[in-house]
N, CA, C and O atoms as a MOPAC input file, in Angstrom:
PM7 MOZYME 1SCF
protein

 N     20.03200 1    92.01100 1     3.74000 1
 C     20.37800 1    91.59700 1     4.98200 1
 C     21.86500 1    91.72000 1     5.24700 1
 O     22.87100 1    91.45400 1     4.59000 1
 N     21.61000 1    92.27000 1     6.56900 1
 C     23.01000 1    92.27800 1     7.27400 1
 C     23.74800 1    90.97700 1     7.71700 1
 O     23.41200 1    90.27700 1     8.67300 1
 N     24.81000 1    90.75400 1     6.87500 1
 C     25.51200 1    89.51000 1     7.50200 1
 C     26.16100 1    89.29100 1     8.73900 1
 O     27.03900 1    90.07500 1     9.09700 1
 N     25.86400 1    88.39800 1     9.38000 1
 C     26.47800 1    87.93600 1    10.73700 1
 C     27.81900 1    87.73000 1    10.91300 1
 O     28.45800 1    87.41400 1     9.90900 1
 N     28.50600 1    87.85800 1    12.16100 1
 C     29.82900 1    87.58100 1    12.05500 1
 C     30.31500 1    86.12900 1    12.55900 1
 O     29.86800 1    85.66400 1    13.60800 1
 N     31.13000 1    85.52000 1    11.86800 1
 C     31.39600 1    83.91900 1    11.91900 1
 C     33.05000 1    84.24400 1    12.57500 1
 O     34.01100 1    84.35300 1    11.81400 1
 N     33.15300 1    84.34800 1    13.80500 1
 C     34.59300 1    84.49400 1    14.31900 1
 C     35.69000 1    83.31100 1    14.24800 1
 O     36.91700 1    83.37000 1    14.32600 1
 N     34.88500 1    82.29900 1    14.08700 1
 C     35.98600 1    81.26200 1    13.89200 1
 C     35.12100 1    79.92400 1    13.20600 1
 O     33.89500 1    79.82000 1    13.22700 1
 N     35.97300 1    79.04400 1    12.66300 1
 C     35.50100 1    77.67500 1    11.98600 1
 C     36.46600 1    76.94900 1    12.08100 1
 O     37.60700 1    77.39700 1    11.97700 1
 N     36.19700 1    75.62500 1    12.30700 1
 C     37.14400 1    74.51600 1    12.34800 1
 C     36.53900 1    73.18700 1    11.92400 1
 O     35.33900 1    73.16900 1    11.65200 1
 N     37.23100 1    72.11400 1    11.84700 1
 C     36.61300 1    70.86900 1    11.35900 1
 C     37.87800 1    69.83000 1    11.69400 1
 O     39.04500 1    69.81300 1    11.30500 1
 N     37.05400 1    68.90400 1    12.66400 1
 C     37.86600 1    67.67700 1    12.95700 1
 C     37.55400 1    66.54900 1    11.72900 1
 O     37.12000 1    66.89100 1    10.62900 1
 N     37.85500 1    65.12400 1    12.11000 1
 C     37.26400 1    64.22000 1    11.19400 1
 C     35.72000 1    63.99000 1    11.06600 1
 O     35.09500 1    63.89600 1    10.01000 1
 N     35.32800 1    63.93300 1    12.07200 1
 C     33.76800 1    63.95300 1    11.84600 1
 C     32.66800 1    65.03200 1    12.52500 1
 O     31.62400 1    64.64100 1    13.04800 1
 N     33.05400 1    66.42800 1    12.44100 1
 C     32.51900 1    67.61800 1    13.02500 1
 C     33.30300 1    68.75800 1    12.86400 1
 O     34.52200 1    68.85300 1    13.00400 1
 N     32.34000 1    69.77800 1    12.49800 1
 C     32.68400 1    71.25900 1    12.52300 1
 C     32.32400 1    71.81700 1    13.56800 1
 O     31.43600 1    71.34000 1    14.27500 1
 N     33.02700 1    73.05900 1    13.87900 1
 C     32.40100 1    73.75500 1    15.02400 1
 C     32.68600 1    75.27700 1    14.65200 1
 O     33.70800 1    75.61200 1    14.05400 1
 N     31.60800 1    76.25200 1    15.09300 1
 C     31.49400 1    77.67500 1    14.67300 1
 C     31.23400 1    78.59200 1    15.68600 1
 O     30.33900 1    78.38600 1    16.50600 1
 N     32.01200 1    79.69700 1    15.70600 1
 C     31.93500 1    80.65300 1    16.72400 1
 C     31.17300 1    81.92500 1    16.47800 1
 O     31.78200 1    82.75800 1    15.80700 1
 N     29.97200 1    82.24500 1    16.88000 1
 C     29.29800 1    83.27800 1    16.59300 1
 C     28.97600 1    84.45700 1    17.99700 1
 O     29.26900 1    84.22600 1    19.17000 1
 N     28.46500 1    85.42100 1    17.59700 1
 C     28.06600 1    86.27900 1    18.82500 1
 C     26.88600 1    85.81300 1    19.31000 1
 O     26.07700 1    85.24200 1    18.57900 1
 N     26.65600 1    86.04700 1    20.77400 1
 C     25.56300 1    85.39100 1    21.35700 1
 C     24.51400 1    86.43900 1    21.39600 1
 O     24.34400 1    87.06200 1    22.44500 1
 N     23.85300 1    86.66900 1    20.43300 1
 C     22.83500 1    87.55900 1    20.08900 1
 C     21.46200 1    86.93900 1    19.51200 1
 O     21.41800 1    86.03400 1    18.67900 1
 N     20.43900 1    87.52800 1    20.04800 1
 C     19.11800 1    86.99800 1    19.83200 1
 C     18.85700 1    86.84100 1    18.00300 1
 O     18.23500 1    85.89700 1    17.51500 1
 N     19.41600 1    87.86100 1    17.26500 1
 C     18.89500 1    87.78300 1    15.94000 1
 C     19.99400 1    86.81900 1    15.40300 1
 O     19.74900 1    86.14500 1    14.40200 1
 N     21.04600 1    86.74100 1    15.95300 1
 C     22.24700 1    85.59400 1    15.31800 1
 C     21.62100 1    84.40400 1    15.61300 1
 O     21.68000 1    83.57200 1    14.70700 1
 N     21.09300 1    84.10900 1    16.52300 1
 C     20.71100 1    82.64300 1    17.04000 1
 C     19.16900 1    82.47800 1    15.99100 1
 O     18.92100 1    81.37300 1    15.50800 1
 N     18.52900 1    83.29100 1    15.81300 1
 C     17.21200 1    83.37100 1    15.00900 1
 C     17.70500 1    82.49200 1    13.73800 1
 O     17.30400 1    81.39200 1    13.35600 1
 N     18.99500 1    83.58500 1    13.05900 1
 C     19.06900 1    83.10200 1    11.54200 1
 C     19.69100 1    81.83200 1    11.79200 1
 O     19.32500 1    80.98100 1    10.98100 1
 N     20.77100 1    81.30100 1    12.91800 1
 C     21.37900 1    80.10900 1    12.77900 1
 C     20.06700 1    79.15200 1    12.89100 1
 O     19.98100 1    78.23900 1    12.06900 1
 N     19.26000 1    79.27700 1    13.65700 1
 C     18.27200 1    78.15500 1    14.00300 1
 C     17.36700 1    77.90900 1    12.66700 1
 O     16.94800 1    76.77500 1    12.43600 1
 N     17.07500 1    78.99900 1    11.79500 1
 C     16.59000 1    78.83100 1    10.61200 1
 C     17.30000 1    77.72500 1     9.65500 1
 O     16.83500 1    76.71800 1     9.12100 1
 N     18.54500 1    78.26900 1     9.64000 1
 C     19.43200 1    77.45300 1     8.90500 1
 C     19.78400 1    75.98600 1     8.89800 1
 O     20.07800 1    75.23100 1     7.97100 1
 N     19.64700 1    75.76300 1    10.44800 1
 C     19.72300 1    74.65300 1    10.70900 1
 C     18.35700 1    73.67200 1    10.52800 1
 O     18.40500 1    72.46500 1    10.29100 1
 N     17.33900 1    74.33600 1    10.66600 1
 C     16.05500 1    73.81000 1    10.45000 1
 C     16.03000 1    73.15300 1     9.05600 1
 O     15.59100 1    72.03100 1     8.80800 1
 N     16.68600 1    74.21400 1     8.00000 1
 C     16.80700 1    73.92800 1     6.57500 1
 C     17.77600 1    72.61400 1     6.14500 1
 O     17.52400 1    71.75900 1     5.29600 1
 N     18.90900 1    72.72800 1     6.96500 1
 C     19.84500 1    71.64100 1     6.34500 1
 C     19.47700 1    70.51700 1     7.02800 1
 O     19.23600 1    69.45500 1     6.45400 1
 N     19.40000 1    70.70700 1     8.48600 1
 C     19.12900 1    69.23400 1     9.21200 1
 C     17.69500 1    68.69200 1     9.71300 1
 O     17.45100 1    67.54900 1    10.10200 1
 N     16.72000 1    69.87900 1     9.60300 1
 C     15.37400 1    69.64000 1     9.91200 1
 C     15.45700 1    69.53200 1    11.44700 1
 O     14.76500 1    68.74500 1    12.09200 1
 N     16.28700 1    70.31700 1    11.94600 1
 C     16.51000 1    70.40000 1    13.45900 1
 C     15.63900 1    71.77000 1    14.17000 1
 O     15.39600 1    72.83200 1    13.59700 1
 N     15.31700 1    71.44200 1    15.37600 1
 C     14.53600 1    72.23100 1    16.36000 1
 C     15.09200 1    72.79100 1    17.18700 1
 O     15.31300 1    72.11400 1    18.19100 1
 N     15.50200 1    74.00500 1    17.19800 1
 C     16.11700 1    74.90000 1    18.27800 1
 C     15.02000 1    75.72400 1    18.90200 1
 O     14.48500 1    76.75000 1    18.48300 1
 N     14.79700 1    74.97800 1    20.08600 1
 C     13.82500 1    75.89700 1    20.74000 1
 C     14.02900 1    77.40600 1    21.10000 1
 O     14.87700 1    77.68300 1    21.94900 1
 N     13.31700 1    78.37300 1    20.51700 1
 C     13.34600 1    79.61600 1    20.86900 1
 C     12.47900 1    80.01300 1    21.73000 1
 O     12.64000 1    81.16100 1    22.14300 1
 N     11.70500 1    79.48900 1    22.08600 1
 C     10.36400 1    80.04900 1    23.18100 1
 C     10.52500 1    78.79700 1    24.31200 1
 O     10.82300 1    77.62500 1    24.08100 1
 N     10.28300 1    79.32400 1    25.37400 1
 C      9.96900 1    78.22600 1    26.59500 1
 C      8.65100 1    78.65900 1    26.99700 1
 O      8.07700 1    79.74700 1    27.03300 1
 N      8.31300 1    77.30900 1    27.32700 1
 C      7.04500 1    77.33900 1    27.95200 1
 C      6.62300 1    77.51600 1    29.32200 1
 O      7.45800 1    77.07600 1    30.11200 1
 N      5.54300 1    78.04500 1    29.88600 1
 C      5.23800 1    78.11100 1    31.30400 1
 C      4.16200 1    77.01000 1    31.34500 1
 O      3.16900 1    77.13400 1    30.62800 1
 N      4.32500 1    75.82600 1    32.23300 1
 C      3.44400 1    74.88900 1    32.18700 1
 C      2.21200 1    75.16500 1    32.95200 1
 O      1.06500 1    74.74400 1    32.80300 1
 N      2.79600 1    76.07600 1    33.91300 1
 C      1.34300 1    76.34300 1    34.52200 1
 C      0.43600 1    77.52300 1    34.00200 1
 O     -0.65900 1    77.53300 1    34.56600 1
 N      0.59500 1    78.40000 1    33.18000 1
 C     -0.23200 1    79.41000 1    32.48200 1
 C     -0.34600 1    78.64300 1    31.09100 1
 O     -1.47600 1    78.69500 1    30.60500 1
 N      0.45200 1    78.05400 1    30.47600 1
 C      0.18200 1    77.37500 1    29.42400 1
 C      0.75400 1    78.43600 1    28.18700 1
 O      0.63600 1    78.19200 1    26.98600 1
 N      1.35100 1    79.57300 1    28.71600 1
 C      2.14400 1    80.26500 1    27.57300 1
 C      3.34300 1    80.24800 1    27.38900 1
 O      4.13000 1    79.85700 1    28.25100 1
 N      3.67600 1    80.64900 1    26.28300 1
 C      5.33900 1    80.67000 1    26.10800 1
 C      5.82000 1    81.92300 1    25.74100 1
 O      5.07600 1    82.85600 1    25.44100 1
 N      7.10500 1    81.98400 1    25.75400 1
 C      7.67300 1    83.35800 1    25.63300 1
 C      9.14500 1    83.00300 1    24.92700 1
 O      9.71700 1    81.91400 1    24.87600 1
 N      9.54800 1    84.26000 1    24.41500 1
 C     10.84200 1    84.09100 1    23.64400 1
 C     11.69900 1    84.10200 1    24.57000 1
 O     11.55600 1    84.87400 1    25.51800 1
 N     12.85600 1    83.17800 1    24.47900 1
 C     14.04800 1    82.97900 1    25.42300 1
 C     14.87500 1    84.27400 1    24.84700 1
 O     14.89700 1    84.50800 1    23.63900 1
 N     15.53100 1    85.07000 1    25.77500 1
 C     16.51700 1    85.96600 1    25.81300 1
 C     17.80700 1    85.37900 1    25.79500 1
 O     18.27700 1    85.18700 1    26.91600 1
 N     18.54200 1    85.02400 1    24.78500 1
 C     20.01100 1    84.26000 1    24.80000 1
 C     20.97700 1    85.33300 1    25.59200 1
 O     21.83800 1    85.10400 1    26.44200 1
 N     20.57700 1    86.47900 1    25.07200 1
 C     21.70700 1    87.46200 1    25.31700 1
 C     22.12400 1    87.67800 1    26.87700 1
 O     23.27100 1    87.89900 1    27.26400 1
 N     21.07100 1    87.58100 1    27.62100 1
 C     21.01100 1    87.70900 1    29.19600 1
 C     21.40500 1    86.59700 1    29.73100 1
 O     21.89100 1    86.68200 1    30.85900 1
 N     21.29600 1    85.03300 1    28.98100 1
 C     21.36500 1    83.85900 1    29.60400 1
 C     22.80400 1    83.81200 1    30.14600 1
 O     23.73500 1    84.52000 1    29.75900 1
 N     22.84600 1    82.73300 1    31.23900 1
 C     24.03000 1    82.51300 1    31.75200 1
 C     24.84200 1    81.31100 1    30.91600 1
 O     24.31100 1    80.51400 1    30.14200 1
 N     26.23600 1    81.37700 1    31.25700 1
 C     26.93400 1    80.42000 1    30.29800 1
 C     26.25600 1    78.89400 1    30.37800 1
 O     25.41400 1    78.60800 1    31.23000 1
 N     26.68000 1    78.07800 1    29.50100 1
 C     25.75500 1    76.74800 1    29.41000 1
 C     25.79000 1    75.99000 1    28.33500 1
 O     26.36100 1    76.40900 1    27.32900 1
 N     25.28100 1    74.93900 1    28.35400 1
 C     25.34300 1    74.01900 1    26.99900 1
 C     23.72000 1    73.61200 1    26.89300 1
 O     22.86300 1    73.58000 1    27.77600 1
 N     23.63600 1    73.29900 1    25.39500 1
 C     22.28600 1    72.72600 1    25.13100 1
 C     22.46600 1    71.85100 1    23.60700 1
 O     23.24500 1    72.04300 1    22.67300 1
 N     21.43500 1    70.86500 1    23.80300 1
 C     21.31700 1    70.03900 1    22.37600 1
 C     20.56800 1    70.62200 1    21.78200 1
 O     19.78400 1    71.38400 1    22.34800 1
 N     20.57200 1    70.44900 1    20.46300 1
 C     19.51000 1    70.77600 1    19.44600 1
 C     19.22000 1    69.52800 1    18.82900 1
 O     20.10700 1    68.75300 1    18.47200 1
 N     17.68100 1    69.25200 1    18.65700 1
 C     17.32900 1    67.94800 1    18.55700 1
 C     17.21100 1    67.92800 1    16.74700 1
 O     16.47400 1    68.72100 1    16.16200 1
 N     17.99300 1    66.97500 1    16.07200 1
 C     18.12100 1    66.72000 1    14.86600 1
 C     16.68100 1    65.98700 1    14.38600 1
 O     15.93800 1    65.19800 1    14.97000 1
 N     16.62600 1    66.65600 1    12.95800 1
 C     15.16900 1    65.71400 1    12.39300 1
 C     15.70200 1    64.63100 1    11.89900 1
 O     16.41600 1    63.84700 1    12.52300 1
 N     15.26100 1    64.52100 1    10.36500 1
 C     15.57200 1    62.96500 1     9.74600 1
 C     17.10600 1    63.04000 1     9.69800 1
 O     17.57600 1    61.94400 1     9.39000 1
 N     18.02700 1    63.98000 1     9.90300 1
 C     19.33200 1    63.59500 1     9.55900 1
 C     20.05100 1    63.06700 1    10.91800 1
 O     19.72100 1    63.49600 1    12.02400 1
 N     21.06500 1    62.09500 1    10.72600 1
 C     21.67500 1    61.69500 1    11.88900 1
 C     22.73900 1    62.63600 1    12.61700 1
 O     23.67300 1    62.18200 1    13.27800 1
 N     22.53000 1    63.81000 1    12.45200 1
 C     23.42600 1    65.03500 1    13.16700 1
 C     23.00000 1    65.17800 1    14.68100 1
 O     21.87000 1    65.21400 1    15.16800 1
 N     24.17600 1    65.24400 1    15.24900 1
 C     24.17000 1    65.66200 1    16.77400 1
 C     24.87100 1    67.32600 1    16.89000 1
 O     26.02600 1    67.67800 1    16.65200 1
 N     23.95200 1    67.96300 1    17.24300 1
 C     24.16900 1    69.30000 1    17.18700 1
 C     24.42000 1    69.97300 1    18.59400 1
 O     23.36600 1    70.07700 1    19.22300 1
 N     25.45500 1    70.42600 1    19.21400 1
 C     25.50300 1    71.04800 1    20.42500 1
 C     25.90800 1    72.55500 1    20.43300 1
 O     26.59100 1    73.02900 1    19.52500 1
 N     25.46700 1    73.28000 1    21.47900 1
 C     25.67100 1    74.76900 1    21.51500 1
 C     26.14400 1    74.81800 1    22.85700 1
 O     25.62200 1    74.26400 1    23.82500 1
 N     27.30600 1    75.61500 1    22.84100 1
 C     28.16800 1    76.00800 1    24.17300 1
 C     28.05800 1    77.43000 1    24.14900 1
 O     28.62400 1    78.12600 1    23.30600 1
 N     27.20500 1    77.94700 1    25.23000 1
 C     27.25100 1    79.48700 1    25.50900 1
 C     28.20700 1    80.09000 1    26.46100 1
 O     28.45900 1    79.55900 1    27.54300 1
 N     28.72100 1    81.16100 1    26.07700 1
 C     29.66400 1    81.90400 1    26.85700 1
 C     28.90200 1    83.20000 1    27.01600 1
 O     27.74200 1    83.39000 1    26.65300 1
 N     29.82700 1    84.19400 1    27.69500 1
 C     29.36200 1    85.25800 1    28.28500 1
 C     29.04700 1    86.13600 1    26.99400 1
 O     28.10200 1    86.92600 1    27.00700 1
 N     29.82100 1    85.98500 1    25.93800 1
 C     29.48500 1    86.96900 1    24.82200 1
 C     29.36800 1    86.28100 1    23.34000 1
 O     28.95800 1    86.83600 1    22.32200 1
 N     29.77600 1    85.09900 1    23.45800 1
 C     29.96500 1    84.11400 1    22.23300 1
 C     29.20500 1    82.89300 1    22.43300 1
 O     28.80800 1    82.45100 1    23.51100 1
 N     29.02500 1    82.33000 1    21.11900 1
 C     28.65800 1    80.77500 1    21.48800 1
 C     29.07100 1    80.02300 1    20.38000 1
 O     28.99600 1    80.49500 1    19.24600 1
 N     29.46000 1    79.00300 1    20.58100 1
 C     29.88500 1    77.82400 1    19.87200 1
 C     29.06900 1    76.68900 1    19.80500 1
 O     28.55200 1    75.99500 1    20.68200 1
 N     29.05800 1    76.62500 1    18.09000 1
 C     27.91200 1    75.31400 1    17.51600 1
 C     28.97200 1    74.28500 1    16.98200 1
 O     29.82900 1    74.47300 1    16.11800 1
 N     28.72000 1    73.21300 1    17.66900 1
 C     29.45800 1    72.24800 1    17.32900 1
 C     28.34600 1    70.99000 1    16.55600 1
 O     27.26100 1    70.63700 1    17.01700 1
 N     28.96100 1    70.51200 1    15.35500 1
 C     27.74200 1    69.69100 1    14.48200 1
 C     28.74500 1    68.26700 1    14.23100 1
 O     29.89200 1    68.24100 1    13.78600 1
 N     28.05600 1    67.35000 1    14.59000 1
 C     28.67600 1    65.98500 1    14.13700 1
 C     27.55300 1    65.21700 1    13.15900 1
 O     26.45800 1    64.78500 1    13.51800 1
 N     28.09100 1    65.17700 1    11.93800 1
 C     27.33300 1    64.55900 1    10.92900 1
 C     28.36800 1    64.20800 1     9.68100 1
 O     29.59300 1    64.31900 1     9.63900 1
 N     27.45900 1    63.76000 1     8.71500 1
 C     28.26700 1    63.31500 1     7.46800 1
 C     28.92600 1    64.48700 1     6.78500 1
 O     28.48800 1    65.60400 1     7.05800 1
 N     30.04200 1    64.36000 1     5.83100 1
 C     30.56200 1    65.07300 1     5.23600 1
 C     29.63200 1    66.16800 1     4.36400 1
 O     29.85600 1    67.37900 1     4.34400 1
 N     28.61800 1    65.54000 1     3.69700 1
 C     28.05400 1    66.09900 1     2.64200 1
 C     27.13500 1    67.32200 1     3.49900 1
 O     27.11900 1    68.50200 1     3.14800 1
 N     26.46000 1    66.82600 1     4.57000 1
 C     25.75900 1    67.68800 1     5.23200 1
 C     26.57500 1    68.83900 1     5.83800 1
 O     26.20100 1    70.00500 1     5.70600 1
 N     27.77700 1    68.48100 1     6.55300 1
 C     28.77400 1    69.79900 1     6.83900 1
 C     28.93200 1    70.48500 1     5.62600 1
 O     28.97200 1    71.70700 1     5.76900 1
 N     29.04600 1    70.02100 1     4.33100 1
 C     29.39400 1    70.98300 1     3.28100 1
 C     28.10500 1    71.80800 1     3.03300 1
 O     28.18600 1    73.02600 1     2.87700 1
 N     26.98300 1    71.19500 1     2.99600 1
 C     25.66400 1    72.09600 1     2.79600 1
 C     25.64400 1    73.26500 1     3.82200 1
 O     25.30800 1    74.40600 1     3.50500 1
 N     25.95900 1    72.96700 1     4.85000 1
 C     25.92200 1    74.04800 1     6.06100 1
 C     26.84700 1    74.99100 1     5.63600 1
 O     26.47100 1    76.15000 1     5.46200 1
 N     28.01600 1    74.66500 1     5.44000 1
 C     29.00200 1    75.76100 1     5.25700 1
 C     28.67600 1    76.42800 1     3.89800 1
 O     29.17400 1    77.54900 1     3.80100 1
 N     28.04800 1    76.06500 1     2.95100 1
 C     27.46000 1    76.79000 1     1.94800 1
 C     26.40700 1    77.91300 1     2.25100 1
 O     26.38900 1    79.05200 1     1.78300 1
 N     25.44200 1    77.27800 1     3.23000 1
 C     24.33100 1    78.10900 1     3.77000 1
 C     24.98100 1    79.25800 1     4.58200 1
 O     24.55100 1    80.41000 1     4.52300 1
 N     25.99400 1    78.90600 1     5.31100 1
 C     26.70700 1    80.10500 1     6.42600 1
 C     27.43700 1    80.80300 1     5.58800 1
 O     27.37700 1    82.00700 1     5.84000 1
 N     28.32500 1    80.44400 1     4.39300 1
 C     28.67300 1    81.39400 1     3.75200 1
 C     27.99000 1    82.28100 1     3.09700 1
 O     28.59900 1    83.31500 1     2.82100 1
 N     26.73900 1    82.17900 1     2.71100 1
 C     25.83800 1    83.29400 1     2.07400 1
 C     25.46200 1    84.37900 1     3.14800 1
 O     25.15100 1    85.53100 1     2.84500 1
 N     25.52500 1    83.87500 1     4.49400 1
 C     25.06200 1    84.64000 1     5.33000 1
 C     25.73200 1    85.44300 1     6.52000 1
 O     25.30700 1    86.17500 1     7.41300 1
 N     27.00200 1    84.96100 1     6.11700 1
 C     28.16100 1    85.38000 1     7.44900 1
 C     29.39100 1    86.00900 1     6.75500 1
 O     29.56200 1    85.88600 1     5.54200 1
 N     30.27700 1    86.71300 1     7.58700 1
 C     31.46100 1    87.15400 1     7.30500 1
 C     32.29700 1    87.11800 1     8.31900 1
 O     31.87000 1    87.46600 1     9.42000 1
 N     33.43800 1    86.76200 1     8.20000 1
 C     34.57200 1    86.74500 1     8.98900 1
 C     35.47000 1    88.22600 1     9.32400 1
 O     36.18300 1    88.72700 1     8.45500 1
 N     35.35200 1    88.70500 1    10.42100 1
 C     35.93500 1    89.92100 1    10.64500 1
 C     37.52700 1    89.79500 1    10.47700 1
 O     38.11800 1    88.72100 1    10.59100 1
 N     38.12900 1    90.97700 1    10.20200 1
 C     39.32800 1    90.88100 1     9.72800 1
 C     40.26800 1    90.65100 1    11.15400 1
 O     39.76700 1    91.13800 1    12.16800 1
 N     41.40800 1    90.04500 1    11.29000 1
 C     42.08600 1    89.71400 1    12.49300 1
 C     42.76200 1    90.95600 1    12.77100 1
 O     43.26300 1    91.52300 1    11.80000 1
 N     42.88400 1    91.53400 1    14.00200 1
 C     43.86500 1    92.76000 1    14.33800 1
 C     45.12200 1    92.02900 1    14.55000 1
 O     45.27500 1    91.01700 1    15.23400 1
 N     46.09400 1    92.74000 1    13.80100 1
 C     47.60500 1    92.33400 1    14.07200 1
 C     48.32300 1    93.40200 1    14.97600 1
 O     48.14500 1    94.61400 1    14.84700 1
 N     49.13800 1    92.83100 1    15.88800 1
 C     49.75100 1    93.86800 1    17.06100 1
 C     51.08800 1    94.11400 1    16.36900 1
 O     51.82800 1    93.22100 1    15.95700 1
 N     51.30700 1    95.37700 1    16.29100 1
 C     52.31500 1    96.05100 1    15.59100 1
 C     53.33600 1    96.20800 1    16.33900 1
 O     54.35800 1    96.67000 1    15.83200 1
 N     53.30500 1    95.87000 1    17.69500 1
 C     54.72000 1    95.93500 1    18.55700 1
 C     55.23500 1    94.53900 1    18.60900 1
 O     54.49400 1    93.57500 1    18.80500 1
 N     56.37800 1    94.46000 1    18.44800 1
 C     57.09400 1    93.16500 1    18.64100 1
 C     58.13800 1    93.40200 1    19.73700 1
 O     58.87400 1    94.38900 1    19.72100 1
 N     58.18200 1    92.31700 1    20.83400 1
 C     58.83300 1    92.53000 1    21.77600 1
 C     59.98300 1    91.56500 1    21.78800 1
 O     59.73900 1    90.39000 1    21.51500 1
 N     61.08500 1    91.89300 1    22.04600 1
 C     62.67300 1    90.93400 1    21.96400 1
 C     62.59500 1    90.18300 1    23.31500 1
 O     62.86600 1    90.85900 1    24.30800 1
 N     62.34800 1    89.21100 1    23.45300 1
 C     62.47800 1    88.49400 1    24.39900 1
 C     63.99400 1    87.54500 1    24.70400 1
 O     64.00400 1    86.55400 1    25.43400 1
 N     65.08900 1    88.02700 1    24.06100 1
 C     66.37900 1    87.31400 1    24.09800 1
 C     66.92000 1    87.73300 1    25.44400 1
 O     66.70700 1    88.89900 1    25.77600 1
 N     67.58900 1    86.94900 1    26.26700 1
 C     68.39200 1    87.36900 1    27.21900 1
 C     69.38100 1    88.32800 1    26.96300 1
 O     69.77500 1    88.55200 1    25.81900 1
 N     69.82400 1    88.93400 1    27.99500 1
 C     71.11100 1    89.77600 1    27.59200 1
 C     72.36800 1    89.17200 1    27.49600 1
 O     72.64500 1    88.14200 1    28.11200 1
 N     73.31900 1    89.89400 1    26.58600 1
 C     74.51900 1    89.25800 1    26.39800 1
 C     75.48000 1    88.58800 1    27.18500 1
 O     76.16400 1    87.60600 1    26.89900 1
 N     75.42500 1    89.36700 1    28.38400 1
 C     76.12800 1    89.09400 1    29.34000 1
 C     75.65800 1    87.64900 1    30.24100 1
 O     76.34500 1    87.24300 1    31.17900 1
 N     74.73300 1    87.15000 1    29.91600 1
 C     74.15600 1    85.81900 1    30.24000 1
 C     73.46200 1    85.97100 1    31.66900 1
 O     72.92800 1    84.96300 1    32.13300 1
 N     73.42700 1    87.38400 1    32.53900 1
 C     72.81100 1    87.44400 1    33.71400 1
 C     71.40600 1    87.74000 1    33.50800 1
 O     71.03700 1    88.72600 1    32.87000 1
 N     70.58200 1    86.86300 1    34.06100 1
 C     68.89100 1    86.91200 1    33.64100 1
 C     68.67900 1    87.88600 1    34.91000 1
 O     67.72500 1    88.55000 1    34.50300 1
 N     68.90000 1    88.25200 1    35.85700 1
 C     68.28000 1    89.05900 1    37.05800 1
 C     68.01400 1    90.41200 1    36.48600 1
 O     67.01000 1    90.97400 1    36.92300 1
 N     68.67600 1    90.99700 1    35.65100 1
 C     68.58400 1    92.21500 1    35.35600 1
 C     67.88900 1    92.41000 1    34.05700 1
 O     67.82400 1    93.51000 1    33.50900 1
 N     67.32600 1    91.22600 1    33.53300 1
 C     66.71500 1    91.15600 1    32.14100 1
 C     65.47100 1    91.82900 1    32.23600 1
 O     64.62500 1    91.63900 1    33.11000 1
 N     65.38600 1    92.85100 1    31.02300 1
 C     64.35300 1    93.60700 1    30.69900 1
 C     63.85100 1    93.30900 1    29.35700 1
 O     64.78200 1    93.05100 1    28.59400 1
 N     62.60900 1    93.25300 1    28.76900 1
 C     62.40100 1    92.94600 1    27.31700 1
 C     62.66300 1    94.21200 1    26.62700 1
 O     62.26500 1    95.23200 1    27.19000 1
 N     63.27600 1    94.32000 1    25.48400 1
 C     63.32700 1    95.33900 1    24.48100 1
 C     62.44100 1    95.68500 1    23.37900 1
 O     62.28200 1    94.77200 1    22.56800 1
 N     61.96600 1    96.52500 1    23.19700 1
 C     61.13200 1    96.74500 1    21.95800 1
 C     62.07400 1    96.94800 1    20.69400 1
 O     62.82100 1    97.90900 1    20.50700 1
 N     61.90700 1    95.95800 1    19.94700 1
 C     62.13000 1    96.13700 1    18.47000 1
 C     62.05500 1    97.28500 1    17.57900 1
 O     60.88600 1    97.66500 1    17.52000 1
 N     62.74500 1    97.90900 1    16.94500 1
 C     62.71700 1    98.88000 1    15.97200 1
 C     62.15800 1    98.21300 1    14.66000 1
 O     62.63500 1    97.15500 1    14.25100 1
 N     61.10700 1    98.87800 1    13.99900 1
 C     60.54400 1    98.44500 1    12.71900 1
 C     61.75000 1    98.58400 1    11.77400 1
 O     62.60900 1    99.44100 1    11.98100 1
 N     61.80800 1    97.68100 1    10.67000 1
 C     62.63400 1    97.94000 1     9.77200 1
 C     62.27000 1    98.62100 1     8.50900 1
 O     63.13100 1    98.84900 1     7.65900 1

């Protein structure tokens, strides 16, 4: 199985956050993990009450927004914030459940390497102290 990209991860006192691509396949994988760890139900299908039929939600084409994921028997609060291309998953729960989730995500995800900018710009003012003709200079690599 190909691993999904985890762009960012962070934690505060009682919550963790994760940033992923907003792709349908990624959301299906995360939904399975949330179900296994928290017994949470992330609705991947929308129901048409007039016809009684349900269809799969296309998250890639959905607009920016927010949704809550209903937790099962755990006392977790799960929020998802959708951007244009990324989604942020925020989970408020106890430390043991967060660790369990991190272990599961570690098995199926990887973090891409950070791109490092090679050019450094010297933003120090000119030696004569006049700022009106100040122009940034590129530093030479050592």
